[in-house]
DSSP file (Angstrom, degrees, kcal/mol; ACC not computed):
  #  RESIDUE AA STRUCTURE BP1 BP2  ACC     N-H-->O    O-->H-N    N-H-->O    O-->H-N    TCO  KAPPA ALPHA  PHI   PSI    X-CA   Y-CA   Z-CA
    1    1 A N              0   0    0      0, 0.0     2,-0.3     0, 0.0   107,-0.0   0.000 360.0 360.0 360.0  89.0   13.6    4.0  -34.7
    2    2 A K        -     0   0    0    108,-0.0   107,-0.8     2,-0.0     2,-0.4  -0.679 360.0-150.3 -90.8 147.4   17.3    3.7  -34.5
    3    3 A W  E     -a  109   0A   0     -2,-0.3     2,-0.4   105,-0.1   107,-0.2  -0.957   4.3-149.8-121.0 135.3   19.1    0.6  -35.7
    4    4 A R  E     -a  110   0A   0    105,-2.7   107,-2.5    -2,-0.4     2,-0.6  -0.863  16.9-145.8 -95.4 138.1   22.3   -0.8  -34.4
    5    5 A I  E     -a  111   0A   0     -2,-0.4     2,-0.6   105,-0.2   107,-0.2  -0.943  12.2-167.5-111.0 120.9   24.2   -2.7  -37.0
    6    6 A V  E     -a  112   0A   0    105,-1.9   107,-1.6    -2,-0.6    -2,-0.0  -0.928   4.3-162.4-109.1 118.6   26.1   -5.7  -35.8
    7    7 A L        -     0   0    0     -2,-0.6   107,-0.1   105,-0.2   105,-0.1  -0.850  18.6-123.8-102.9 130.2   28.6   -7.2  -38.3
    8    8 A P        -     0   0    0      0, 0.0     3,-0.1     0, 0.0    -1,-0.0  -0.368  20.6-148.3 -71.3 152.7   30.0  -10.8  -37.8
    9    9 A G        -     0   0    0      1,-0.3     2,-0.0    -2,-0.0     5,-0.0   0.489  51.8 -26.2 -88.0-127.3   33.7  -11.3  -37.6
   10   10 A S    >>  -     0   0    0      1,-0.1     3,-0.9     3,-0.0     4,-0.5  -0.245  66.6-100.9 -86.1 176.7   35.4  -14.4  -38.7
   11   11 A G  H 3> S+     0   0    0      1,-0.2     4,-1.2     2,-0.2     3,-0.3   0.657 112.9  77.8 -72.3 -14.8   33.9  -17.9  -39.0
   12   12 A R  H 3> S+     0   0    0      1,-0.2     4,-1.8     2,-0.2     3,-0.3   0.856  86.1  59.7 -62.8 -33.9   35.6  -18.9  -35.8
   13   13 A Q  H <4 S+     0   0    0     -3,-0.9     4,-0.5     1,-0.2    -1,-0.2   0.875 102.8  51.2 -64.3 -35.5   32.9  -17.0  -33.9
   14   14 A W  H  < S+     0   0    0     -4,-0.5     4,-0.4    -3,-0.3    -1,-0.2   0.787 106.7  54.2 -74.2 -24.2   30.2  -19.1  -35.3
   15   15 A K  H  < S+     0   0    0     -4,-1.2     3,-0.4    -3,-0.3     4,-0.3   0.884 112.6  42.9 -72.4 -38.4   32.0  -22.3  -34.3
   16   16 A D  S  X S+     0   0    0     -4,-1.8     4,-2.3     1,-0.2     5,-0.2   0.414  89.3  96.2 -85.0   0.3   32.3  -21.2  -30.7
   17   17 A W  H  > S+     0   0    0     -4,-0.5     4,-2.9     1,-0.2     5,-0.2   0.918  80.4  51.0 -58.6 -47.1   28.7  -19.9  -30.6
   18   18 A K  H  > S+     0   0    0     -3,-0.4     4,-0.9    -4,-0.4    -1,-0.2   0.897 113.0  45.9 -61.6 -39.6   27.2  -23.0  -29.1
   19   19 A Q  H  > S+     0   0    0     -4,-0.3     4,-0.7     1,-0.2     3,-0.4   0.903 116.3  44.9 -71.3 -39.7   29.7  -23.0  -26.3
   20   20 A A  H >X S+     0   0    0     -4,-2.3     4,-2.5     1,-0.2     3,-0.6   0.855 106.2  60.3 -73.8 -36.3   29.4  -19.3  -25.6
   21   21 A S  H 3< S+     0   0    0     -4,-2.9    -1,-0.2     1,-0.2    -2,-0.2   0.749  98.0  59.9 -67.6 -21.7   25.6  -19.4  -25.7
   22   22 A A  H 3< S+     0   0    0     -4,-0.9     3,-0.3    -3,-0.4    -1,-0.2   0.847 114.0  35.8 -69.9 -32.6   25.5  -21.8  -22.8
   23   23 A F  H << S+     0   0    0     -4,-0.7     2,-0.6    -3,-0.6    -2,-0.2   0.819 124.6  40.2 -87.4 -32.8   27.2  -19.4  -20.6
   24   24 A Y     <  +     0   0    0     -4,-2.5    -1,-0.3     1,-0.2    -2,-0.0  -0.821  63.3 165.5-118.1  86.4   25.6  -16.1  -22.0
   25   25 A S        +     0   0    0     -2,-0.6     2,-0.2    -3,-0.3    -1,-0.2   0.852  65.0  51.2 -69.7 -37.0   22.0  -17.0  -22.5
   26   26 A G  S    S-     0   0    0     -3,-0.2    -3,-0.0     2,-0.1     0, 0.0  -0.586  70.6-144.5-100.2 165.3   20.9  -13.4  -22.8
   27   27 A N        +     0   0    0     -2,-0.2     2,-0.2    79,-0.1    -1,-0.1   0.040  57.9 125.6-113.6  26.1   22.4  -10.8  -25.0
   28   28 A G        -     0   0    0      1,-0.0     2,-0.5    79,-0.0    -2,-0.1  -0.480  56.3-130.4 -88.2 155.1   21.9   -7.9  -22.6
   29   29 A I        -     0   0    0     73,-0.3     2,-0.4    -2,-0.2    77,-0.1  -0.866  23.6-178.5-100.2 132.6   24.5   -5.5  -21.3
   30   30 A Q        +     0   0    0     -2,-0.5    69,-0.1     1,-0.1    68,-0.0  -0.918  17.5 157.5-132.0 111.3   24.7   -5.0  -17.5
   31   31 A T        +     0   0    0     -2,-0.4    68,-0.1    67,-0.2    -1,-0.1   0.385  39.5 117.3-110.2   1.4   27.2   -2.5  -16.1
   32   32 A T        -     0   0    0     66,-0.1    63,-0.1     1,-0.1    64,-0.0  -0.317  50.1-157.3 -70.2 154.3   25.5   -1.9  -12.8
   33   33 A K        +     0   0    0      2,-0.0     2,-0.2     1,-0.0    -1,-0.1   0.780  66.3  44.5 -98.8 -33.9   27.3   -2.8   -9.7
   34   34 A Y        -     0   0    0     58,-0.1     2,-0.2     8,-0.0     5,-0.0  -0.697  56.0-156.8-115.5 163.3   24.5   -3.2   -7.2
   35   35 A T     >  -     0   0    0     -2,-0.2     4,-0.9    -3,-0.0    -2,-0.0  -0.702  44.1 -94.6-117.6 178.5   21.1   -4.7   -6.8
   36   36 A W  T  4 S+     0   0    0     -2,-0.2     4,-0.3     1,-0.2     3,-0.2   0.868 125.1  42.1 -61.1 -36.1   18.3   -3.8   -4.4
   37   37 A F  T  4 S+     0   0    0      1,-0.2    -1,-0.2     2,-0.1     3,-0.1   0.781 118.2  42.7 -83.2 -30.2   19.4   -6.4   -1.9
   38   38 A T  T  > S+     0   0    0      1,-0.1     4,-1.9     2,-0.1     5,-0.4   0.405  86.7  93.7 -98.5   1.6   23.2   -5.9   -2.1
   39   39 A F  H  X S+     0   0    0     -4,-0.9     4,-2.2    -3,-0.2     5,-0.3   0.955  87.2  39.2 -66.1 -51.8   23.4   -2.2   -2.2
   40   40 A V  H  > S+     0   0    0     -4,-0.3     4,-2.0     2,-0.2     5,-0.2   0.940 121.4  40.9 -67.8 -48.1   23.9   -1.4    1.5
   41   41 A P  H  > S+     0   0    0      0, 0.0     4,-2.1     0, 0.0    -1,-0.2   0.923 118.6  44.8 -65.8 -40.2   26.2   -4.3    2.4
   42   42 A Q  H  X S+     0   0    0     -4,-1.9     4,-2.3     2,-0.2    -2,-0.2   0.887 114.4  49.7 -69.3 -40.6   28.3   -4.1   -0.7
   43   43 A N  H  X S+     0   0    0     -4,-2.2     4,-2.6    -5,-0.4    -1,-0.2   0.905 111.3  48.7 -67.4 -39.7   28.6   -0.3   -0.6
   44   44 A L  H  X S+     0   0    0     -4,-2.0     4,-2.0    -5,-0.3    -2,-0.2   0.921 108.7  54.0 -70.3 -36.8   29.6   -0.4    3.1
   45   45 A F  H  < S+     0   0    0     -4,-2.1    -2,-0.2    -5,-0.2    -1,-0.2   0.926 113.0  43.5 -55.1 -45.0   32.2   -3.1    2.3
   46   46 A E  H >< S+     0   0    0     -4,-2.3     3,-1.2     1,-0.2     4,-0.3   0.869 110.1  55.0 -73.5 -32.1   33.7   -0.9   -0.4
   47   47 A Q  H >< S+     0   0    0     -4,-2.6     3,-1.0     1,-0.3     6,-0.3   0.846 104.6  54.3 -67.8 -32.2   33.5    2.3    1.7
   48   48 A F  T 3< S+     0   0    0     -4,-2.0    -1,-0.3     1,-0.2    -2,-0.2   0.327  90.5  74.3 -86.6  10.0   35.5    0.7    4.5
   49   49 A H  T <  S+     0   0    0     -3,-1.2     2,-0.4    -5,-0.1    -1,-0.2   0.569  79.2  92.8 -85.8 -12.5   38.3   -0.3    2.2
   50   50 A R  S <> S-     0   0    0     -3,-1.0     4,-1.7    -4,-0.3     3,-0.2  -0.664  77.7-138.8 -82.3 133.5   39.2    3.4    2.2
   51   51 A L  H  > S+     0   0    0     -2,-0.4     4,-2.2     1,-0.2    -1,-0.1   0.857  99.1  55.0 -65.6 -38.4   41.8    4.3    4.8
   52   52 A G  H  > S+     0   0    0      1,-0.2     4,-2.0     2,-0.2    -1,-0.2   0.878 107.8  48.6 -63.7 -39.2   40.1    7.5    5.9
   53   53 A N  H  > S+     0   0    0     -6,-0.3     4,-1.8     2,-0.2    -1,-0.2   0.855 110.6  52.1 -74.5 -30.5   36.8    5.8    6.6
   54   54 A L  H  X S+     0   0    0     -4,-1.7     4,-2.7     2,-0.2    -2,-0.2   0.892 108.3  52.1 -61.6 -41.7   38.7    3.1    8.7
   55   55 A Y  H  X S+     0   0    0     -4,-2.2     4,-1.9     1,-0.2    -2,-0.2   0.930 111.4  43.9 -64.5 -43.4   40.4    5.8   10.6
   56   56 A F  H  X S+     0   0    0     -4,-2.0     4,-2.0     2,-0.2    -1,-0.2   0.862 113.2  52.6 -68.1 -33.2   37.1    7.6   11.5
   57   57 A F  H  X S+     0   0    0     -4,-1.8     4,-2.7     2,-0.2     5,-0.2   0.923 108.4  51.7 -64.1 -45.0   35.5    4.2   12.3
   58   58 A F  H  X S+     0   0    0     -4,-2.7     4,-2.6     1,-0.2    -2,-0.2   0.910 109.5  49.6 -61.7 -41.4   38.5    3.5   14.6
   59   59 A L  H  X S+     0   0    0     -4,-1.9     4,-2.2     2,-0.2    -1,-0.2   0.891 110.6  50.3 -65.7 -39.2   37.9    6.8   16.4
   60   60 A V  H  X S+     0   0    0     -4,-2.0     4,-0.7     2,-0.2    -2,-0.2   0.953 113.2  44.6 -64.4 -47.7   34.2    6.0   16.8
   61   61 A V  H >< S+     0   0    0     -4,-2.7     3,-1.0     1,-0.2     4,-0.4   0.916 113.8  50.9 -62.1 -42.8   35.0    2.6   18.3
   62   62 A L  H >< S+     0   0    0     -4,-2.6     3,-1.3     1,-0.2     6,-0.3   0.863 104.2  57.9 -63.4 -35.1   37.7    4.1   20.5
   63   63 A N  H 3< S+     0   0    0     -4,-2.2    -1,-0.2     1,-0.3    -2,-0.2   0.648  91.3  71.4 -74.5 -12.2   35.3    6.8   21.8
   64   64 A W  T << S+     0   0    0     -3,-1.0    -1,-0.3    -4,-0.7    -2,-0.2   0.673  80.1  85.8 -75.1 -14.7   32.9    4.2   23.1
   65   65 A F  S X> S-     0   0    0     -3,-1.3     3,-1.1    -4,-0.4     4,-1.0  -0.765  76.5-143.8 -86.6 127.2   35.3    3.3   25.9
   66   66 A P  T 34 S+     0   0    0      0, 0.0    -1,-0.1     0, 0.0     3,-0.1   0.797  96.1  58.4 -62.4 -28.9   34.8    5.6   28.8
   67   67 A Q  T 34 S+     0   0    0      1,-0.2    -4,-0.1    -3,-0.0    -3,-0.0   0.770 117.1  32.0 -71.3 -25.0   38.5    5.7   29.7
   68   68 A V  T <4 S+     0   0    0     -3,-1.1    -1,-0.2    -6,-0.3     2,-0.1   0.439  85.3 131.2-110.2  -4.9   39.5    7.1   26.3
   69   69 A E     <  +     0   0    0     -4,-1.0    -6,-0.1     1,-0.2     3,-0.1  -0.305  19.8 165.4 -62.2 124.5   36.3    9.1   25.5
   70   70 A V        +     0   0    0      1,-0.2     2,-0.2    -2,-0.1    -1,-0.2   0.796  66.1  16.3-105.0 -50.7   37.3   12.6   24.3
   71   71 A F  S    S-     0   0    0      1,-0.1    -1,-0.2     2,-0.0     2,-0.1  -0.569 102.1 -71.6-112.8 179.8   34.0   13.9   22.8
   72   72 A H     >  -     0   0    0     -2,-0.2     4,-1.7     1,-0.1    -1,-0.1  -0.431  46.3-117.9 -71.0 151.9   30.5   12.7   23.1
   73   73 A R  H  > S+     0   0    0      1,-0.2     4,-1.1     2,-0.2    -1,-0.1   0.889 112.0  51.0 -59.5 -42.4   29.9    9.4   21.3
   74   74 A E  H  > S+     0   0    0      1,-0.2     4,-1.1     2,-0.2     3,-0.3   0.875 106.3  54.5 -67.4 -38.7   27.3   10.9   19.0
   75   75 A I  H  4 S+     0   0    0      1,-0.2     3,-0.3     2,-0.2    -1,-0.2   0.874 105.8  52.5 -64.4 -37.8   29.5   13.8   17.9
   76   76 A T  H  X S+     0   0    0     -4,-1.7     4,-0.6     1,-0.2    -1,-0.2   0.803 107.4  52.3 -67.1 -28.6   32.3   11.4   16.9
   77   77 A M  H  X S+     0   0    0     -4,-1.1     4,-2.3    -3,-0.3     5,-0.2   0.731  90.7  80.2 -80.5 -21.8   30.0    9.4   14.7
   78   78 A L  H  X S+     0   0    0     -4,-1.1     4,-2.3    -3,-0.3     5,-0.2   0.903  91.1  46.2 -56.6 -51.0   28.7   12.5   12.8
   79   79 A P  H  > S+     0   0    0      0, 0.0     4,-2.4     0, 0.0     5,-0.2   0.939 115.6  47.2 -58.5 -45.2   31.7   12.9   10.4
   80   80 A L  H  X S+     0   0    0     -4,-0.6     4,-2.2     1,-0.2    -2,-0.2   0.892 112.9  48.1 -65.1 -40.5   31.8    9.2    9.5
   81   81 A L  H  X S+     0   0    0     -4,-2.3     4,-2.6     2,-0.2     5,-0.2   0.880 111.8  50.1 -68.1 -38.3   28.0    9.1    9.0
   82   82 A V  H  X S+     0   0    0     -4,-2.3     4,-2.5    -5,-0.2    -2,-0.2   0.936 112.9  45.3 -65.1 -46.2   28.0   12.2    6.8
   83   83 A V  H  X S+     0   0    0     -4,-2.4     4,-2.0    -5,-0.2    -2,-0.2   0.893 115.8  46.8 -69.4 -38.4   30.8   10.9    4.6
   84   84 A L  H  X S+     0   0    0     -4,-2.2     4,-2.3    -5,-0.2    -1,-0.2   0.920 113.8  47.8 -68.3 -41.8   29.2    7.4    4.3
   85   85 A L  H  X S+     0   0    0     -4,-2.6     4,-2.5    -5,-0.2    -2,-0.2   0.923 112.4  49.1 -65.1 -44.1   25.8    8.8    3.5
   86   86 A A  H  X S+     0   0    0     -4,-2.5     4,-2.1    -5,-0.2    -1,-0.2   0.906 112.7  46.8 -60.7 -42.3   27.1   11.2    0.9
   87   87 A S  H  X S+     0   0    0     -4,-2.0     4,-3.0     2,-0.2    -1,-0.2   0.871 112.2  52.3 -67.5 -37.7   29.1    8.4   -0.8
   88   88 A M  H  X S+     0   0    0     -4,-2.3     4,-2.5     2,-0.2    -2,-0.2   0.933 109.8  47.5 -65.9 -43.8   26.1    6.1   -0.7
   89   89 A I  H  X S+     0   0    0     -4,-2.5     4,-2.1     2,-0.2    -2,-0.2   0.908 113.2  47.8 -62.3 -42.8   23.9    8.7   -2.3
   90   90 A K  H  X S+     0   0    0     -4,-2.1     4,-2.5     2,-0.2    -2,-0.2   0.941 113.2  48.3 -61.4 -47.8   26.5    9.4   -5.0
   91   91 A D  H  X S+     0   0    0     -4,-3.0     4,-2.6     1,-0.2    -2,-0.2   0.871 111.2  51.2 -58.7 -39.0   27.0    5.6   -5.7
   92   92 A A  H  X S+     0   0    0     -4,-2.5     4,-2.1     2,-0.2    -1,-0.2   0.900 111.6  45.6 -68.7 -40.5   23.2    5.1   -5.9
   93   93 A I  H  X S+     0   0    0     -4,-2.1     4,-2.1    -5,-0.2    -2,-0.2   0.908 115.1  48.3 -67.7 -40.9   22.7    7.9   -8.4
   94   94 A E  H  X S+     0   0    0     -4,-2.5     4,-1.9     1,-0.2    -2,-0.2   0.923 112.1  48.3 -65.6 -42.5   25.6    6.7  -10.5
   95   95 A D  H  X S+     0   0    0     -4,-2.6     4,-2.0     1,-0.2    -1,-0.2   0.877 110.2  52.2 -68.0 -37.9   24.4    3.1  -10.5
   96   96 A Y  H  X S+     0   0    0     -4,-2.1     4,-2.2     2,-0.2    -1,-0.2   0.896 108.1  51.2 -65.2 -38.7   20.9    4.2  -11.4
   97   97 A R  H  X S+     0   0    0     -4,-2.1     4,-2.5     1,-0.2    -1,-0.2   0.884 109.2  50.7 -64.2 -36.7   22.2    6.1  -14.4
   98   98 A K  H  X S+     0   0    0     -4,-1.9     4,-2.4     2,-0.2   -67,-0.2   0.897 109.1  51.7 -66.1 -37.4   24.1    3.1  -15.5
   99   99 A Y  H  X S+     0   0    0     -4,-2.0     4,-2.4     2,-0.2    -2,-0.2   0.903 110.7  48.4 -64.9 -42.2   20.9    1.0  -15.2
  100  100 A Q  H  X S+     0   0    0     -4,-2.2     4,-2.2     2,-0.2    -1,-0.2   0.921 112.5  47.4 -65.8 -42.3   19.0    3.5  -17.4
  101  101 A Y  H  X S+     0   0    0     -4,-2.5     4,-2.0     1,-0.2    -2,-0.2   0.894 110.9  51.6 -67.0 -36.6   21.7    3.6  -20.0
  102  102 A D  H  X S+     0   0    0     -4,-2.4     4,-2.8     1,-0.2   -73,-0.3   0.917 108.8  52.6 -59.4 -46.4   21.9   -0.2  -20.0
  103  103 A K  H  X S+     0   0    0     -4,-2.4     4,-1.4     1,-0.2    -2,-0.2   0.906 108.8  47.9 -64.1 -38.5   18.2   -0.4  -20.5
  104  104 A T  H  < S+     0   0    0     -4,-2.2    -1,-0.2     1,-0.2     4,-0.2   0.883 114.8  46.7 -71.8 -32.9   18.2    2.0  -23.5
  105  105 A I  H >< S+     0   0    0     -4,-2.0     3,-0.9    -5,-0.2    -2,-0.2   0.883 111.0  51.2 -68.9 -39.1   21.1    0.0  -25.1
  106  106 A N  H 3< S+     0   0    0     -4,-2.8    -1,-0.2     1,-0.2    -2,-0.2   0.773 111.9  48.0 -71.5 -26.4   19.5   -3.4  -24.5
  107  107 A F  T 3< S+     0   0    0     -4,-1.4    -1,-0.2    -5,-0.2     2,-0.2   0.322  83.5 111.7-102.6  10.0   16.2   -2.3  -26.0
  108  108 A T  S <  S-     0   0    0     -3,-0.9     2,-0.1    -4,-0.2  -105,-0.1  -0.536  75.4-103.6 -79.6 151.5   17.5   -0.7  -29.2
  109  109 A K  E     -a    3   0A   0   -107,-0.8  -105,-2.7    -2,-0.2     2,-0.4  -0.448  37.9-159.1 -74.5 144.6   16.7   -2.4  -32.5
  110  110 A T  E     -a    4   0A   0   -107,-0.2     2,-0.4    -2,-0.1  -105,-0.2  -0.927  13.8-158.6-125.1 150.5   19.5   -4.4  -34.1
  111  111 A R  E     -a    5   0A   0   -107,-2.5  -105,-1.9    -2,-0.4     2,-0.5  -0.978  13.2-158.9-129.0 118.4   20.1   -5.6  -37.6
  112  112 A V  E     -a    6   0A   0     -2,-0.4     2,-0.4  -107,-0.2  -105,-0.2  -0.860   5.8-149.6-104.1 127.6   22.6   -8.5  -37.9
  113  113 A Y        -     0   0    0   -107,-1.6     2,-0.4    -2,-0.5    -2,-0.0  -0.828  12.6-167.8 -94.1 131.7   24.2   -9.1  -41.3
  114  114 A N              0   0    0     -2,-0.4  -107,-0.0  -107,-0.1    -2,-0.0  -0.971 360.0 360.0-122.3 134.1   25.1  -12.7  -42.1
  115  115 A K              0   0    0     -2,-0.4    -1,-0.1     0, 0.0    -2,-0.0   0.469 360.0 360.0 -73.8 360.0   27.3  -13.6  -45.0
């Protein structure tokens, strides 16, 4: 049974409490970046903001044209898919750890001191 102790600041916080409570109805912490539904699209969007991933994607697209084809189409896609898959797995593990940490912080007991 661990307790977190939250000490109030100045009286100004209590004046603005009603206004702030309308925007922040819950008192939970959420540091995760993704949800189950937004993981793949949002992660791909972030992955293609990197110049290296855009370069390999450009090579994949360029290789689909028969006049410019250097390697087989599938072979050109392999490096990009491996890098994207590895980054997705890393981001998923990292986000899940953040979720677990948020859950432990949000369910700890608190004691609030009021003057």
